[in-house]
N, C-alpha and C positions, 0 to 999 in steps of 0.2 A: 268457462272453457278449461279443459284439462291442460296442465303444463306438459311440455315436451319432456320425454325421458332424457336422462343424461347420456353422454357418450361413453359411459363406463363399459368396458369390454364384457361380453357374456361370461357367465359363471363357468369356470373351468373345474374347480375342485370345491365341493361344499361339504360341510358337516351338518347333519340334521340331528340335533339332540332330541331324544324321544321319538326317533325315526321309525320305531316299530309300533308306535301308538296310532291312534285314529288319524289325527291331522298330520302328524309327522310322516306316516307311511305314504299318504297321498302326495305330500311335497316331495319326498324321496323319489317316488315313481315319476312325477312330472319332471324332475331334474334329470333323471336317467333318460327320459324320452327326449330331452333337449340336448343330450350328448355330454352332460357333465359327469365328472368322476364324483361319486357320492359315497360318503362315509356316514355311518349311523352310530350314535352312542345311546344305549338304552339298557337299563338294568332289568327290563322285562317284568317289572312289578305290576304294571298295568298294560304294557304293550305286548304284542304277540308276533313272533317271527312269521307266522302264517299270513300276517298282513302284508308281507313283502314277498310272498311266494312266487309271484310272477317276475320279480326282478332280483331274486336272491343271488343269482350268479353275477350280478352287475353291481352289487352294493357290498361295501366293506363294513360289516357289523362288528362293533366293539361292545361286548356285554360288560358294562361297568356302571358304577354309580356316580351320579352328578355331584354327590357330596365329597368325592375324592378329588382333591386338587391335582394329584399326580395323574389320575386316569383322564381327567378332563384335558390337562395340558398335553398328554400324549395324543388324544383324539384330535385336538385342534391343530397340531403340528402339520404344516404343509397345505392347509386349506385357505382359500381366499374369502369365502363367505360362510357365515354360520346362520342357520335357521334354528333358533333356540326355542324348541317346542316342548321340551321335557318339563314336566311339572307333576306334582301330586294333585290331581284334579278333585273337584267336588266341594261345594260349600258345606254340605252335611259332614263330610269326612273331616274337614278342617275344624268344624265346631267340636267334633268328638275328640280330635287329636291335633290341637293347634301346634304343638311343638314340632312334630314331624312335618306338618304342612309347611311351616316357615323355614325349617332346616332345608327342605328340598327346594322350595320356590324362591327363597331369598338367598341363602348361603350358596345353593347350587348355581343361581344366576351370577352371583359374585365370582364364583370359581370360573365360570365361562368367560366373563368379562376380563378378568385378570389374565387368563390364558390367551384370550384374543389380543389383548394389549401386548403381552410379551412376545407373541408369535407374529405380530404385524398383520393380523387379519384385516382385510379391507372393510368388511361391513358385517354387523350383527343385526339380524331381524328377530325381534323378540315377540313371543306370543303373550300378550296381556289379555285383559278380560273386561267386559262391560260391567262386571260386578264391582269395579272400583267406584262407580257412581253411587252405589248403595242407596242411602236414604234420601238423597237429593231428589225432590219431587218433580223438578222441572222436566218437561218433555217437549221435543225430543232431546236426547242426550247429546250435548255438544262438548267438544274437547275442552272448551273454556270453562265449563262448569266446575265448581269446587267439589272435589270428590268427598263422599261421605261413606266410606266402606263400612260394612257391618260385620261380615264374617272374617275370621283369620285368613281364609283363602284370598279374599278381596284385599285385605291389608297387605298380604304378601305380594300380590301382583302390583299394587301401587308402589310398594317399596322397591320392587325390582325395576319398575319403570324409572324411579328416581335414580337408581344405580346406573341404568343405561344413559340417562341424561347427563349424569355426573361424569361418566367415562368419556362421553363425547366432548364435553367442555374442558375437562381437566387433562385427559390423556390423548384426545384426538381420535378415539375409536369411533368410527361411524356406526351409530345405532339408529334403528327405527322400530318403534313399538306399535303393535297392531292390537287394538282392543276388540276381540272377537265377541260377537253377539250370538249366543246359542247356536253353535255350529252343529250340523247333522249331516248324515250321509252313510254310504256303505262302509263297513268295517268298524263302525262304532259298536262297542261291546254292549249287548243287551242283557247280560247275565249277572252283572255286579249289582249289589244293593245301592251303589252310588252312580249307576248308569243315568244318562240324560233321559229326558222324558220321551223323545221321539222313538228311539229303539225300544224302550219299554212299552210304549203304547202300541207300536207296530207288532211286536212279539205277542202281546196279549191278544190283540184282535185276530192275528193269524191263528192263534190257538183256540179261538172262539170264546175268549174270556173278556171280562170288562176291565179296562185299564183303571189303575188307582190314581186318582188326582188328589194331591195334598192341598187342602183348601177348597174353595167353592168353584174353582175352575175359571173364574173371571180374571185371574191374573194374566197379564199379557207379556209376550216376548217377541223380539225381532229375530225370527228363525232364519238361519243363513246356511245355504247349501255349501258343502265342502269345496266344490269346484270354484266358487267365488273366493273362498279363503285362500286356496292355493294360488289363484291368480294374483290376489293382493300381496302375498309373500314374494312372488317373483317380481312384481312391479316394485315393491319396496326395496328389493335387493339392488335395483339399478335406478332408483329414483334420484332426482336432482338434489343438490346440496340443501335446498330449502326443507327437505324432509328430515335431515340429520338432527338427532336429539329430540325428536317430536313423537307424539303418540297420535294414532288415527283410528277412528271407528271403522270397523269392517262389518258390514251388515247389508240388508236389503232396503232399509228405510221404510219398512211396513211392519205392523205388529198384528198378532192374532192372539186371542185368548186360548187357554188350554181346552176349553169346551169346543171352540171352533176348530182347533187342531184335531181333536178326536174325530169330529165329523168329517174333516177332510181325509184323514187317514182311513177311516171306515169306508169312505167312498172309493178310495184307491184300492183297498183290500177287496171291496165288493160285499160288505156286510153292513148291518145296521149299527149306528153309533150308540154306544152305551158306556157308562162309566160308574165307578164307585168312588166315594169321597172319604178322605181321612183328614186328620189334623194338619194344619199348616206346618211347615218346617222352619226351624230356627235359622236365621241368617238369610232367608229368601227375601227378595224385593218384590213388591206387588206388580210393577209395570216396568217395561224396558222398551225403548224405541230409539233408534240411532239417527242422528243427522250425519250423513256421509259426504257432505259437500267438501270438507277438507281433504278427504281421501281422493275424491273425484278431481279436485283442482290440483293437488300436489303430486299424487301418485299416478293419476290417470285411471283410477279404479272406477269401475261400474259393475254392478252385479249382472252376471250373464244368465243365471238360472234362478227362476222365481220359486216361491214356496211350493206351488202346485206341482211343477215339473220335478223339483227336488224330491218331494214326497213320492211321486210316482216311481222315480228311479230307485229310491231307497226301499220302497215296498217290494219292487221287483227283485232287488238284491237279497232281502231277507226271505222272500218267498222261495227263491232258488236255494238258499242255504238250508231252509227247513225241509225242502224236498230232498236234498242230498242227505240230510241227517236221518 
């Protein structure tokens, strides 16, 4: 049975770091719809102002870098809740350039936590990653498992989780970390070489091309639609004290292979499934599946949109974008 949420007042003023990115823009939009005053900090290296086009007049956007303590401190001033989504994403990118990945994802998080401590921010919700489980073969992934991160990206996320836990225990900053499992949905960038598989697969099939799968396609993931992740963040921002200083898996609790994923996307697009195959990528894990019982019990989280419905909505979004282009 899910715990009751705390009596914490609704969010009045929030900062979304990385708020012009994929996940961050969805969170910013949801907060605006709830009547919160929303500020965004984003250096636009991977985010796009177009992701906020429908709420641009209602969001205070600060174009600055997470690695600047001064810029972060200025952005944090006056907010009661921080949704820390900013990161340099992608396992392959971190393998190619570990220094920048760790500077952004670890030092940047430290800057956010110090600023939150100094400004008296009520709570920080941190976007972590399922990649921290790495080589640990046990399935499903439970928060009690010993992390065995492989890539520099995963190491950075685990280190940032440790910083969040430390700031809760040492400085009294309320933090909750959410370990995302393969999030997908509208506004995810399909054009970068570091894009996630779902926008890449959808874009290829819409163009009549065969998606490229790294490996044999039998690797599996717990794909999680963006609406579920947004809901988890809002719940974490007002979760009871039992959540503070902890990390929670955010997923659907079901896994699909990449071959199965291509078949489902092809069905949604209305075409025949077909793929090409290439070498496996360094740093990738073979399988990922979440146990979401802790999030269910402590945060009151339950996925609202399953994979099939999420894929349908996402295909509709990219189809409309392609038609406009």
